[in-house]
PDB file of N, CA, C and O in Angstrom:
ATOM      1  N   MET A   1      80.909  95.350  98.560  1.00  0.00           N
ATOM      2  CA  MET A   1      80.495  96.082  99.553  1.00  0.00           C
ATOM      3  C   MET A   1      79.019  95.995  99.689  1.00  0.00           C
ATOM      4  O   MET A   1      78.336  95.914  98.667  1.00  0.00           O
ATOM      5  N   SER A   2      78.471  96.005 100.863  1.00  0.00           N
ATOM      6  CA  SER A   2      76.968  95.684 101.006  1.00  0.00           C
ATOM      7  C   SER A   2      76.330  97.174 100.314  1.00  0.00           C
ATOM      8  O   SER A   2      76.997  98.185 100.538  1.00  0.00           O
ATOM      9  N   ASP A   3      75.491  97.271  99.766  1.00  0.00           N
ATOM     10  CA  ASP A   3      74.521  98.387  99.059  1.00  0.00           C
ATOM     11  C   ASP A   3      73.884  98.735 100.255  1.00  0.00           C
ATOM     12  O   ASP A   3      73.793  99.951 100.425  1.00  0.00           O
ATOM     13  N   ASN A   4      73.390  97.984 101.185  1.00  0.00           N
ATOM     14  CA  ASN A   4      72.717  99.034 102.139  1.00  0.00           C
ATOM     15  C   ASN A   4      73.731  98.847 103.475  1.00  0.00           C
ATOM     16  O   ASN A   4      74.081  97.815 104.048  1.00  0.00           O
ATOM     17  N   LYS A   5      74.108 100.461 103.777  1.00  0.00           N
ATOM     18  CA  LYS A   5      75.052 100.516 104.633  1.00  0.00           C
ATOM     19  C   LYS A   5      74.560 100.068 106.158  1.00  0.00           C
ATOM     20  O   LYS A   5      75.328 100.071 107.121  1.00  0.00           O
ATOM     21  N   HIS A   6      73.391  99.747 106.217  1.00  0.00           N
ATOM     22  CA  HIS A   6      73.001  99.474 107.868  1.00  0.00           C
ATOM     23  C   HIS A   6      73.027  97.916 108.024  1.00  0.00           C
ATOM     24  O   HIS A   6      72.751  97.450 109.130  1.00  0.00           O
ATOM     25  N   LEU A   7      73.431  96.847 106.694  1.00  0.00           N
ATOM     26  CA  LEU A   7      73.528  95.770 107.025  1.00  0.00           C
ATOM     27  C   LEU A   7      74.947  95.340 106.526  1.00  0.00           C
ATOM     28  O   LEU A   7      75.234  95.081 105.357  1.00  0.00           O
ATOM     29  N   THR A   8      75.744  95.309 107.553  1.00  0.00           N
ATOM     30  CA  THR A   8      77.144  95.052 107.332  1.00  0.00           C
ATOM     31  C   THR A   8      77.238  93.715 108.185  1.00  0.00           C
ATOM     32  O   THR A   8      76.537  93.286 109.101  1.00  0.00           O
ATOM     33  N   GLY A   9      78.417  93.195 107.518  1.00  0.00           N
ATOM     34  CA  GLY A   9      79.190  91.962 108.248  1.00  0.00           C
ATOM     35  C   GLY A   9      80.665  91.904 108.434  1.00  0.00           C
ATOM     36  O   GLY A   9      81.323  92.943 108.376  1.00  0.00           O
ATOM     37  N   LYS A  10      81.131  90.936 108.619  1.00  0.00           N
ATOM     38  CA  LYS A  10      82.750  90.716 108.681  1.00  0.00           C
ATOM     39  C   LYS A  10      83.142  90.873 107.507  1.00  0.00           C
ATOM     40  O   LYS A  10      84.122  91.618 107.487  1.00  0.00           O
ATOM     41  N   GLN A  11      82.725  90.388 106.138  1.00  0.00           N
ATOM     42  CA  GLN A  11      83.266  90.815 104.834  1.00  0.00           C
ATOM     43  C   GLN A  11      83.119  91.841 104.675  1.00  0.00           C
ATOM     44  O   GLN A  11      83.974  92.259 103.895  1.00  0.00           O
ATOM     45  N   ASP A  12      82.038  93.055 105.196  1.00  0.00           N
ATOM     46  CA  ASP A  12      82.233  94.294 104.949  1.00  0.00           C
ATOM     47  C   ASP A  12      83.222  94.936 105.657  1.00  0.00           C
ATOM     48  O   ASP A  12      83.774  95.838 105.027  1.00  0.00           O
ATOM     49  N   ARG A  13      83.655  94.721 106.900  1.00  0.00           N
ATOM     50  CA  ARG A  13      84.559  95.221 107.467  1.00  0.00           C
ATOM     51  C   ARG A  13      85.829  95.064 107.194  1.00  0.00           C
ATOM     52  O   ARG A  13      86.604  95.971 107.495  1.00  0.00           O
ATOM     53  N   ILE A  14      86.280  93.941 106.602  1.00  0.00           N
ATOM     54  CA  ILE A  14      87.696  93.712 106.154  1.00  0.00           C
ATOM     55  C   ILE A  14      88.047  93.869 104.627  1.00  0.00           C
ATOM     56  O   ILE A  14      89.103  93.442 104.160  1.00  0.00           O
ATOM     57  N   ARG A  15      87.281  94.381 104.037  1.00  0.00           N
ATOM     58  CA  ARG A  15      87.180  94.600 102.753  1.00  0.00           C
ATOM     59  C   ARG A  15      86.963  95.974 102.312  1.00  0.00           C
ATOM     60  O   ARG A  15      85.933  96.495 102.739  1.00  0.00           O
ATOM     61  N   VAL A  16      87.827  96.787 101.429  1.00  0.00           N
ATOM     62  CA  VAL A  16      87.513  98.097 101.105  1.00  0.00           C
ATOM     63  C   VAL A  16      87.426  98.389  99.517  1.00  0.00           C
ATOM     64  O   VAL A  16      88.450  98.111  98.893  1.00  0.00           O
ATOM     65  N   ALA A  17      86.383  98.892  98.811  1.00  0.00           N
ATOM     66  CA  ALA A  17      86.183  99.280  97.658  1.00  0.00           C
ATOM     67  C   ALA A  17      86.422 100.609  97.303  1.00  0.00           C
ATOM     68  O   ALA A  17      85.882 101.603  97.788  1.00  0.00           O
ATOM     69  N   ALA A  18      87.474 100.548  96.209  1.00  0.00           N
ATOM     70  CA  ALA A  18      88.019 101.796  95.792  1.00  0.00           C
ATOM     71  C   ALA A  18      87.064 102.554  95.211  1.00  0.00           C
ATOM     72  O   ALA A  18      87.317 103.756  95.132  1.00  0.00           O
ATOM     73  N   THR A  19      85.722 102.055  94.656  1.00  0.00           N
ATOM     74  CA  THR A  19      84.954 102.673  93.733  1.00  0.00           C
ATOM     75  C   THR A  19      83.888 103.620  94.811  1.00  0.00           C
ATOM     76  O   THR A  19      83.252 104.623  94.487  1.00  0.00           O
ATOM     77  N   ASP A  20      83.928 102.964  96.145  1.00  0.00           N
ATOM     78  CA  ASP A  20      82.911 103.714  97.002  1.00  0.00           C
ATOM     79  C   ASP A  20      83.458 104.765  97.902  1.00  0.00           C
ATOM     80  O   ASP A  20      84.057 104.490  98.941  1.00  0.00           O
ATOM     81  N   PRO A  21      83.189 106.243  97.386  1.00  0.00           N
ATOM     82  CA  PRO A  21      83.805 107.480  98.117  1.00  0.00           C
ATOM     83  C   PRO A  21      83.885 107.391  99.696  1.00  0.00           C
ATOM     84  O   PRO A  21      84.897 107.689 100.329  1.00  0.00           O
ATOM     85  N   SER A  22      82.608 106.912 100.304  1.00  0.00           N
ATOM     86  CA  SER A  22      82.659 106.896 101.913  1.00  0.00           C
ATOM     87  C   SER A  22      83.917 105.932 102.120  1.00  0.00           C
ATOM     88  O   SER A  22      84.795 106.352 102.875  1.00  0.00           O
ATOM     89  N   GLU A  23      84.076 104.779 101.570  1.00  0.00           N
ATOM     90  CA  GLU A  23      85.246 103.974 102.190  1.00  0.00           C
ATOM     91  C   GLU A  23      86.550 104.241 101.891  1.00  0.00           C
ATOM     92  O   GLU A  23      87.467 103.626 102.435  1.00  0.00           O
ATOM     93  N   VAL A  24      86.783 105.404 100.789  1.00  0.00           N
ATOM     94  CA  VAL A  24      87.873 105.879 100.344  1.00  0.00           C
ATOM     95  C   VAL A  24      88.164 106.995 101.508  1.00  0.00           C
ATOM     96  O   VAL A  24      89.225 107.075 102.126  1.00  0.00           O
ATOM     97  N   GLU A  25      87.306 107.632 101.645  1.00  0.00           N
ATOM     98  CA  GLU A  25      87.185 108.688 102.763  1.00  0.00           C
ATOM     99  C   GLU A  25      87.669 108.211 104.308  1.00  0.00           C
ATOM    100  O   GLU A  25      88.348 108.846 105.115  1.00  0.00           O
ATOM    101  N   TYR A  26      87.245 107.249 104.397  1.00  0.00           N
ATOM    102  CA  TYR A  26      87.194 106.446 105.783  1.00  0.00           C
ATOM    103  C   TYR A  26      88.827 106.192 106.067  1.00  0.00           C
ATOM    104  O   TYR A  26      89.414 106.590 107.074  1.00  0.00           O
ATOM    105  N   ILE A  27      89.423 105.456 104.982  1.00  0.00           N
ATOM    106  CA  ILE A  27      91.006 105.314 104.800  1.00  0.00           C
ATOM    107  C   ILE A  27      92.002 106.542 105.026  1.00  0.00           C
ATOM    108  O   ILE A  27      93.019 106.632 105.713  1.00  0.00           O
ATOM    109  N   HIS A  28      91.312 107.498 104.163  1.00  0.00           N
ATOM    110  CA  HIS A  28      91.844 108.925 104.318  1.00  0.00           C
ATOM    111  C   HIS A  28      91.828 109.424 105.482  1.00  0.00           C
ATOM    112  O   HIS A  28      92.792 110.050 105.922  1.00  0.00           O
ATOM    113  N   LYS A  29      90.710 109.218 106.171  1.00  0.00           N
ATOM    114  CA  LYS A  29      90.613 109.810 107.780  1.00  0.00           C
ATOM    115  C   LYS A  29      91.930 109.002 108.539  1.00  0.00           C
ATOM    116  O   LYS A  29      92.649 109.586 109.350  1.00  0.00           O
ATOM    117  N   GLN A  30      92.059 108.068 108.284  1.00  0.00           N
ATOM    118  CA  GLN A  30      93.190 107.473 108.883  1.00  0.00           C
ATOM    119  C   GLN A  30      94.712 107.999 108.674  1.00  0.00           C
ATOM    120  O   GLN A  30      95.660 107.951 109.458  1.00  0.00           O
ATOM    121  N   PHE A  31      94.634 108.483 107.441  1.00  0.00           N
ATOM    122  CA  PHE A  31      95.995 108.927 107.039  1.00  0.00           C
ATOM    123  C   PHE A  31      95.934 110.307 106.025  1.00  0.00           C
ATOM    124  O   PHE A  31      96.218 110.424 104.833  1.00  0.00           O
ATOM    125  N   PRO A  32      95.476 111.223 106.953  1.00  0.00           N
ATOM    126  CA  PRO A  32      94.996 112.515 106.515  1.00  0.00           C
ATOM    127  C   PRO A  32      96.229 113.199 105.638  1.00  0.00           C
ATOM    128  O   PRO A  32      96.042 114.236 105.001  1.00  0.00           O
ATOM    129  N   MET A  33      97.316 112.617 105.664  1.00  0.00           N
ATOM    130  CA  MET A  33      98.537 113.640 105.002  1.00  0.00           C
ATOM    131  C   MET A  33      98.541 112.922 103.649  1.00  0.00           C
ATOM    132  O   MET A  33      99.418 113.313 102.877  1.00  0.00           O
ATOM    133  N   LEU A  34      97.748 111.968 103.218  1.00  0.00           N
ATOM    134  CA  LEU A  34      97.940 111.390 102.073  1.00  0.00           C
ATOM    135  C   LEU A  34      96.425 111.902 101.220  1.00  0.00           C
ATOM    136  O   LEU A  34      95.300 112.066 101.691  1.00  0.00           O
ATOM    137  N   SER A  35      96.917 112.066  99.818  1.00  0.00           N
ATOM    138  CA  SER A  35      95.408 112.639  99.088  1.00  0.00           C
ATOM    139  C   SER A  35      94.710 111.419  98.668  1.00  0.00           C
ATOM    140  O   SER A  35      95.074 110.264  98.448  1.00  0.00           O
ATOM    141  N   HIS A  36      93.384 112.158  98.619  1.00  0.00           N
ATOM    142  CA  HIS A  36      92.350 110.659  98.049  1.00  0.00           C
ATOM    143  C   HIS A  36      92.987 109.954  96.921  1.00  0.00           C
ATOM    144  O   HIS A  36      92.961 108.723  96.898  1.00  0.00           O
ATOM    145  N   GLN A  37      93.600 110.681  95.914  1.00  0.00           N
ATOM    146  CA  GLN A  37      93.944 109.897  94.761  1.00  0.00           C
ATOM    147  C   GLN A  37      95.149 108.687  95.416  1.00  0.00           C
ATOM    148  O   GLN A  37      95.249 107.505  95.089  1.00  0.00           O
ATOM    149  N   ALA A  38      95.883 109.371  96.318  1.00  0.00           N
ATOM    150  CA  ALA A  38      96.939 108.473  96.692  1.00  0.00           C
ATOM    151  C   ALA A  38      96.438 107.030  97.542  1.00  0.00           C
ATOM    152  O   ALA A  38      97.026 105.949  97.564  1.00  0.00           O
ATOM    153  N   VAL A  39      95.339 107.356  98.125  1.00  0.00           N
ATOM    154  CA  VAL A  39      94.425 106.231  98.565  1.00  0.00           C
ATOM    155  C   VAL A  39      93.705 105.595  98.066  1.00  0.00           C
ATOM    156  O   VAL A  39      93.344 104.570  98.645  1.00  0.00           O
ATOM    157  N   SER A  40      93.236 105.889  96.907  1.00  0.00           N
ATOM    158  CA  SER A  40      92.673 104.927  96.177  1.00  0.00           C
ATOM    159  C   SER A  40      93.703 104.312  95.123  1.00  0.00           C
ATOM    160  O   SER A  40      93.475 103.257  94.530  1.00  0.00           O
ATOM    161  N   GLY A  41      94.801 105.035  94.957  1.00  0.00           N
ATOM    162  CA  GLY A  41      95.909 104.004  94.373  1.00  0.00           C
ATOM    163  C   GLY A  41      96.379 102.827  95.114  1.00  0.00           C
ATOM    164  O   GLY A  41      96.631 101.716  94.647  1.00  0.00           O
ATOM    165  N   ALA A  42      96.461 103.215  96.315  1.00  0.00           N
ATOM    166  CA  ALA A  42      96.908 102.035  97.503  1.00  0.00           C
ATOM    167  C   ALA A  42      95.739 101.118  97.387  1.00  0.00           C
ATOM    168  O   ALA A  42      95.976  99.916  97.264  1.00  0.00           O
ATOM    169  N   ILE A  43      94.769 101.447  97.405  1.00  0.00           N
ATOM    170  CA  ILE A  43      93.524 100.387  97.328  1.00  0.00           C
ATOM    171  C   ILE A  43      93.662  99.524  96.572  1.00  0.00           C
ATOM    172  O   ILE A  43      93.741  98.365  96.977  1.00  0.00           O
ATOM    173  N   ARG A  44      93.746  99.898  94.984  1.00  0.00           N
ATOM    174  CA  ARG A  44      93.940  99.236  93.569  1.00  0.00           C
ATOM    175  C   ARG A  44      95.202  98.582  93.993  1.00  0.00           C
ATOM    176  O   ARG A  44      95.089  97.357  93.969  1.00  0.00           O
ATOM    177  N   ALA A  45      96.352  98.998  94.368  1.00  0.00           N
ATOM    178  CA  ALA A  45      97.596  98.326  94.328  1.00  0.00           C
ATOM    179  C   ALA A  45      97.621  97.135  95.111  1.00  0.00           C
ATOM    180  O   ALA A  45      97.977  96.039  94.676  1.00  0.00           O
ATOM    181  N   ALA A  46      97.151  97.422  96.535  1.00  0.00           N
ATOM    182  CA  ALA A  46      97.158  96.609  97.629  1.00  0.00           C
ATOM    183  C   ALA A  46      95.907  95.330  97.723  1.00  0.00           C
ATOM    184  O   ALA A  46      95.823  94.350  98.463  1.00  0.00           O
ATOM    185  N   GLY A  47      95.078  95.808  96.699  1.00  0.00           N
ATOM    186  CA  GLY A  47      93.877  94.761  96.675  1.00  0.00           C
ATOM    187  C   GLY A  47      92.728  95.240  97.545  1.00  0.00           C
ATOM    188  O   GLY A  47      92.803  96.452  97.741  1.00  0.00           O
ATOM    189  N   PRO A  48      91.816  94.729  98.054  1.00  0.00           N
ATOM    190  CA  PRO A  48      90.665  95.192  98.697  1.00  0.00           C
ATOM    191  C   PRO A  48      90.772  94.913 100.066  1.00  0.00           C
ATOM    192  O   PRO A  48      90.025  95.548 100.810  1.00  0.00           O
ATOM    193  N   MET A  49      91.645  93.991 100.619  1.00  0.00           N
ATOM    194  CA  MET A  49      91.459  93.522 101.923  1.00  0.00           C
ATOM    195  C   MET A  49      92.351  94.855 102.798  1.00  0.00           C
ATOM    196  O   MET A  49      93.461  95.270 102.466  1.00  0.00           O
ATOM    197  N   ARG A  50      91.652  95.279 103.792  1.00  0.00           N
ATOM    198  CA  ARG A  50      91.840  96.289 104.713  1.00  0.00           C
ATOM    199  C   ARG A  50      93.233  96.313 105.054  1.00  0.00           C
ATOM    200  O   ARG A  50      93.975  97.265 104.815  1.00  0.00           O
ATOM    201  N   LYS A  51      93.657  94.980 105.757  1.00  0.00           N
ATOM    202  CA  LYS A  51      94.976  94.890 106.412  1.00  0.00           C
ATOM    203  C   LYS A  51      96.024  95.160 105.306  1.00  0.00           C
ATOM    204  O   LYS A  51      96.957  95.900 105.619  1.00  0.00           O
ATOM    205  N   ASN A  52      95.993  94.719 104.211  1.00  0.00           N
ATOM    206  CA  ASN A  52      96.874  94.566 103.042  1.00  0.00           C
ATOM    207  C   ASN A  52      97.151  96.086 102.808  1.00  0.00           C
ATOM    208  O   ASN A  52      98.274  96.552 102.617  1.00  0.00           O
ATOM    209  N   ILE A  53      95.954  96.822 102.848  1.00  0.00           N
ATOM    210  CA  ILE A  53      96.098  98.220 102.081  1.00  0.00           C
ATOM    211  C   ILE A  53      96.920  99.106 103.324  1.00  0.00           C
ATOM    212  O   ILE A  53      97.775  99.935 103.010  1.00  0.00           O
ATOM    213  N   ILE A  54      96.582  98.849 104.698  1.00  0.00           N
ATOM    214  CA  ILE A  54      97.219  99.785 105.567  1.00  0.00           C
ATOM    215  C   ILE A  54      98.603  99.316 105.718  1.00  0.00           C
ATOM    216  O   ILE A  54      99.368 100.143 106.215  1.00  0.00           O
ATOM    217  N   LYS A  55      99.179  97.983 105.348  1.00  0.00           N
ATOM    218  CA  LYS A  55     100.319  97.824 105.576  1.00  0.00           C
ATOM    219  C   LYS A  55     101.137  98.332 104.268  1.00  0.00           C
ATOM    220  O   LYS A  55     102.278  98.772 104.406  1.00  0.00           O
ATOM    221  N   TYR A  56     100.477  98.254 102.914  1.00  0.00           N
ATOM    222  CA  TYR A  56     100.878  98.877 101.767  1.00  0.00           C
ATOM    223  C   TYR A  56     101.170 100.681 101.765  1.00  0.00           C
ATOM    224  O   TYR A  56     101.984 101.246 101.035  1.00  0.00           O
ATOM    225  N   ILE A  57     100.363 101.281 102.675  1.00  0.00           N
ATOM    226  CA  ILE A  57     100.410 102.483 102.820  1.00  0.00           C
ATOM    227  C   ILE A  57     101.843 102.589 103.888  1.00  0.00           C
ATOM    228  O   ILE A  57     102.737 103.396 103.631  1.00  0.00           O
ATOM    229  N   LYS A  58     101.899 101.784 104.939  1.00  0.00           N
ATOM    230  CA  LYS A  58     102.827 102.307 105.767  1.00  0.00           C
ATOM    231  C   LYS A  58     104.060 101.895 105.387  1.00  0.00           C
ATOM    232  O   LYS A  58     105.083 102.264 105.963  1.00  0.00           O
ATOM    233  N   ASN A  59     104.036 101.038 104.312  1.00  0.00           N
ATOM    234  CA  ASN A  59     105.617 100.647 103.529  1.00  0.00           C
ATOM    235  C   ASN A  59     105.594 101.451 102.385  1.00  0.00           C
ATOM    236  O   ASN A  59     106.738 101.875 102.223  1.00  0.00           O
ATOM    237  N   LYS A  60     104.964 101.798 101.653  1.00  0.00           N
ATOM    238  CA  LYS A  60     105.285 103.002 100.644  1.00  0.00           C
ATOM    239  C   LYS A  60     105.559 104.178 100.959  1.00  0.00           C
ATOM    240  O   LYS A  60     106.479 104.838 100.476  1.00  0.00           O
ATOM    241  N   HIS A  61     104.681 104.584 101.906  1.00  0.00           N
ATOM    242  CA  HIS A  61     104.745 106.158 102.541  1.00  0.00           C
ATOM    243  C   HIS A  61     105.572 106.144 103.782  1.00  0.00           C
ATOM    244  O   HIS A  61     105.189 106.708 104.807  1.00  0.00           O
ATOM    245  N   ARG A  62     106.414 105.667 103.719  1.00  0.00           N
ATOM    246  CA  ARG A  62     107.025 105.670 105.239  1.00  0.00           C
ATOM    247  C   ARG A  62     107.857 106.858 105.789  1.00  0.00           C
ATOM    248  O   ARG A  62     107.986 107.137 106.981  1.00  0.00           O
ATOM    249  N   LEU A  63     108.394 107.505 104.752  1.00  0.00           N
ATOM    250  CA  LEU A  63     108.889 108.867 105.038  1.00  0.00           C
ATOM    251  C   LEU A  63     107.631 109.851 105.458  1.00  0.00           C
ATOM    252  O   LEU A  63     107.707 110.487 106.509  1.00  0.00           O
ATOM    253  N   VAL A  64     106.554 109.949 104.666  1.00  0.00           N
ATOM    254  CA  VAL A  64     105.420 110.937 105.053  1.00  0.00           C
ATOM    255  C   VAL A  64     105.034 110.548 106.336  1.00  0.00           C
ATOM    256  O   VAL A  64     105.022 111.417 107.207  1.00  0.00           O
ATOM    257  N   LEU A  65     104.697 109.330 106.635  1.00  0.00           N
ATOM    258  CA  LEU A  65     104.121 108.938 107.932  1.00  0.00           C
ATOM    259  C   LEU A  65     105.074 109.170 109.071  1.00  0.00           C
ATOM    260  O   LEU A  65     104.649 109.453 110.191  1.00  0.00           O
ATOM    261  N   SER A  66     106.252 109.064 108.827  1.00  0.00           N
ATOM    262  CA  SER A  66     107.361 109.217 110.115  1.00  0.00           C
ATOM    263  C   SER A  66     107.402 110.651 110.261  1.00  0.00           C
ATOM    264  O   SER A  66     107.690 111.062 111.385  1.00  0.00           O
ATOM    265  N   ALA A  67     107.129 111.652 109.190  1.00  0.00           N
ATOM    266  CA  ALA A  67     107.223 113.022 109.506  1.00  0.00           C
ATOM    267  C   ALA A  67     105.657 113.532 110.679  1.00  0.00           C
ATOM    268  O   ALA A  67     105.591 114.516 111.416  1.00  0.00           O
ATOM    269  N   TYR A  68     104.653 112.506 110.463  1.00  0.00           N
ATOM    270  CA  TYR A  68     103.679 112.727 111.515  1.00  0.00           C
ATOM    271  C   TYR A  68     103.489 111.974 112.516  1.00  0.00           C
ATOM    272  O   TYR A  68     102.439 112.123 113.141  1.00  0.00           O
ATOM    273  N   ASN A  69     104.571 110.837 112.992  1.00  0.00           N
ATOM    274  CA  ASN A  69     104.833 110.487 113.925  1.00  0.00           C
ATOM    275  C   ASN A  69     103.697 109.074 113.688  1.00  0.00           C
ATOM    276  O   ASN A  69     103.130 108.754 114.733  1.00  0.00           O
ATOM    277  N   ILE A  70     103.446 108.500 112.844  1.00  0.00           N
ATOM    278  CA  ILE A  70     102.576 107.414 112.445  1.00  0.00           C
ATOM    279  C   ILE A  70     103.544 106.218 112.645  1.00  0.00           C
ATOM    280  O   ILE A  70     104.730 106.412 112.378  1.00  0.00           O
ATOM    281  N   LYS A  71     103.214 105.193 113.019  1.00  0.00           N
ATOM    282  CA  LYS A  71     104.101 103.962 113.082  1.00  0.00           C
ATOM    283  C   LYS A  71     103.345 102.783 112.615  1.00  0.00           C
ATOM    284  O   LYS A  71     103.882 101.676 112.586  1.00  0.00           O
TER     285      LYS A  71
END
């Protein structure tokens, strides 16, 4: 991820760093029913690619997401 948050490009948009609290928080805002720890674990398990993380969360936490009507 970019050290300077104002200089971002495509590579910064498609990747997520599990060690960057602001990026974990951004994913957590998309899935507020999950804990920050669960989001960090999903990032570590699925790898740094944003689309893989979203797919992993949707598959692994399907029952939790269905309770919140998230598809």
